[in-house]
N, C-alpha and C positions, 0 to 999 in steps of 0.2 A: 529273698533271704535279708534279714534285718542286718545292716551293718552301721555301726557307730564307731567312728574314729576320732579319737580326742588327740589333740595336738596342743603345743605351746607351753609346755611345763619346761622346767628347767632349775637351775639353781641361782637364788637371788638373795641379796643381804635383807636381814631384818628391816622393815619399814618400807621396802622395795614392793613394786608392782609386777603382776603378770597378767597376761590376757590368754584364758584357754580357749580353743574352738573345737567344735565338734562338728564332722561332716555326717549327717544321717542319710540313709538309704535303705529301700526296700519296704517301706510303709509309708502310710499318708502322713508326712510329719504334721502338716497344718492342723490335722485332727487328733494330735496326740500331745497330751500333757508331758513334759519333759524335766527332768530333774539333773544335777549334779550330785554325786557322792563322793566320798573320799575313804580311804582306809589307810590308816598307818600300822606299821609292823606291829603285830601282836595285839592288835585291837579290832574289834568288829566295825563295820561299815558304818558311815554316818551321813544323814542327810546333809547336804550343804545349802542347796537351794532348789525350789522347785518353781515353774512357770506355767501359767495357764497357756492353753492352745492359742490364744489371739495375742499372748503377749502382754496383755493388760496388768495381769495379776501375778504377783510373785510372793514366795514364803522362803524366809531363811532361818538357819539353824541359828541358835542363840549365840554361838561362838564366832559367829561371821557377820551379824548383823551391823550394818552402818560401814562396813570395810568392803563386802562383795557386792557385785551386782550381776545378776542373769538376764540375759536378753536372749533374742531369737531373730532368725530372718526367715519367714516362711516361703518366700521366694527362691531363696537360695539353699533351703532345707540346712540351715546352720543353727547351732547352738553356742552361746557363749557364756564365758565367765570371767568378768574383770574383777581382779584381786588387788586390792590396794592395802598398805599398812600391814604387810605381812609379817606374820609372828613365826618365830621357830616352830610353835605348836601347829602351824598350818601344814607343815611337812608331812606328806601322804601321797599315794596314789590317787589321782582324781579321775573320776568315771563319768562319762555321760550315759545317762539311763534313761529308757523308754519307761515312763512311770506306770503304765497300766500292768506291765507283766513283769517290770523290773529287769528287763534285757539290757545288756550292757556290753561294750566292746572293749577292747585292750585300753587301759588306762593311760595317762601321762602323769611321770614323777614330778612332784614339785618339792623342792627341797630348800628350806629357808635356814640360812647359815651364815655366820659371819667368818 
């Protein structure tokens, strides 16, 4: 059974930082492209970032380029998202996604507000 458990969300002030983590199990993590997506209330899902199997290549959504960094640890089966210079418009539920079949687990809420 595929399990993707995201954590690390919370309330942060504009300009602040958060680091999201995702513990993956039930599949061959090191052989799977992974991504983070987010969904704000009343809106559709948005791709935040995607990372290659080996972690060398990453693609970012235009709205987060230069502020967010995706990374992975294929030994620990962990996916990460470092979020800096957070803005109120980054407020959303963030999901860890198995990119091939779009499987995702429970998300973690990120709220950026003063």
